[in-house]
N, C-alpha and C positions, 0 to 999 in steps of 0.2 A: 109850413116849413119853407124858409128862404131857399130859393134855387141859387146854388153857387154858378156865377157867370165867371168864364174862363176864357183866355185866349189859348191858341195852341202855337207852339214854335214848329213853324211848318216848313218842311225840307221838299215836300212834293213826293217822298219816297215812302216805303212799305212801313217803317217803324212810326213815323208820325202819323200815318193813315190808322195804323191798328191802335195806336195810344189815343187818337182821338176817338175811335169807335169805342173802345173800352171806357173811356171817360164820359161819352153820351150815354153809354148803356148804364152807368152808375148814377145818371140823372145830373151830370154837369152840363150846364149850358154854354156850349163852345160859340161864342158870338163873333170871332174872328180868327184869321190865320194871320200870323206873322211872319214874314219871310224876310230876310236879309240878302240884298243884291251886292252884286260886285260895284265897284266906286262908279263904273260907267253905266250902270243900272241896266244892262243887258241880259246877264245871267244870275242866277241863284247862287250865292256864295258857297254853299254847302256842296250841291249836287251838280252844278252847272247846267243845270235846265233853263232854257229861256224864260225870261220874265214874263213875256207874253202867255207862255205855256202855263205859267203857275196862276196866271190871271184867269185861263180858261178852266183850270182845275177848280179854283174858287167858285167860278161861276155854275160848273157842273154839280159842285156839291151844294151851292145855295148858300154859302157864307162867306161875307167880305173878306178880301185880303189885305193887309197892310203891307206895304213893301218899302224898305228904305235901303238907300245906297250907302255903303260903308265899306272901308279898308278893313284889313285884319286887326290893325292897331287901333281902329276907332270902333271895332264891333262892340265891346262892352259898353261903352259911352252911349251910342246910338241904340242898343237895344234897352238899356235903362230908361232912356229918354221916352222910346215908345212905351214902355210899361207905365211910366208915371203919367203920360197922355191917356192911357187905356184906364187907369184907376179913376180918373175924372168921369169916366161912364159906369162906375160901380163894378168894374171886373176885378175880382179879387184873388183870381188863381191863374198859373200857368200851366200847362199840359206840355209834358216832354217825353221824346221817344227814346231816351237812352235807357240801354240794356244793364250794363255792368261796368262801364269803365269809370272807375271811381273819380279821376280828375273831372270828369264831365259832370258827375252829380255835384261833386263839390262847388263846382263853378256855378252851376244852375241855382243849387241852395243858397249860395252867397248873395248871388244877383237878386233871387227873388226876396231874401231877407232884408238886403240893403234898400229895396224898393218898396218893401211893406206888403209883399204878396205871399200866397201859398203855392209851393211847387208840387205838381202831382207828376208821378212818374209811374204810370200804369204797367210798364213792361218790365220794371226793374228786378233784376236777379232771376229771370225765368229763362229756362233752357232754350238755347237758339232754336233747335229743331221744331220744338214746340210751338214757338212763336210763329215761325214760317208756315207749319203746317195748319195753324189757327187762320193765318192770314189768307192762305188758299182756301182753306175749307168754308170761311166766311163769304168767299166769293169776290174777294178783291182781284183785280187784273192789273198786272205791272210789267214792264219790262226794263231790262238792264239799260241804264242810259250812259254809264261811264265806268271804267275799269282802270286799276292801276296796271301798268303794263308789264310790272315785275312779278305779278300773279295771275293776271288773265289777260289773254290777247283780244284783238279786233274781233274774233269770231264770237265772243261771248256778247257784243253788243246786239241789243234787240231781242236777246233770250227772253221768253216769257217766265215769270217765277211761277212754276208748277213742279208736280213731284218729280218729273225728271230731271229739272233744275237741281233739286235738292241732292237728288241721286248722284248727278255727274260731279257737282261740287264736293260731295263726300268723298268720291273716287279719288279726287286730286289730293286729298290728304292734308294739305299745308294751308288751306284756306279757311278762315273764319266764315262759316256758312250764312252767316247775316251780314258779313262784309263789314263788321265793326272796327276792322284795323284800316279801313279804306279801301279793301281789295275791289270793291264794286258798289255802285250807288243805283237807285230803280226810279223808275217815274210811274207813279199809280194813275191810272185812266179811268178805272170803274170800280164800283164795290158798294157795299152797304151804306157808306156815308155819301154817297154820290146820288143825285136825283137823275142825272143822265151820264152817259159815258162821253169821255172828252174825244172828240174827232181830231185825228193827227195823222201826219205822214213823215217817214223817215227820208231826210234827203242827203245824207252824207254820214261819214265816218271820219273823224280827224284825231290827231294826235297832238297834244301840246304838252310840254313839260314833264314827259313820260306817262302821261294819262291818255287814254282813249275816249272820245266824247261822241255820242250819238247826235247828229243835229237833227232835231224834231220840228217841225212847223205845223201850224193850224191847217187842217184840210180844208 
């Protein structure tokens, strides 16, 4: 049987990590991480994680990472160009960590269709709390790396994703516990897809455009 070779759309957070793990479990060969950066190349465009930290993640996982600088306006064009380059290496699918935002799925499926690859969404339409508990039970380790200050304050930065985190979020009542509306983002530093843990240290907490960010550096 031919092994399906795929890239994963990589944010550095919990959903892309769990989607990657599930895809691997189903026999998909994830051959690279695709990560879109800010136009200056300093941060991941989706989660605000430093580009060097993303490279450390890839090294710890043991899968190469492809990083592309882009604006939001050029994002789709750059993403498609990256896929077309990967197709030359016999990569025939892309793995995505979307849960249930239909406009995200529509975009993913259209981009994959237009570039001639298969879209795989391992987490689609599953219950939020079930996914978080699976993430924790599998042994993934992650911290909150950014928050939308309208929903979560500075004190949430650096929180471990664990059972207490789920309980505290549920007690707030007005938060999507997976952060699907952008309430928070995560940085994953260890787990079943990792060959070793990422060594890092927290150096600062900063606010920009109404969002709190954790400044993380290589230890």
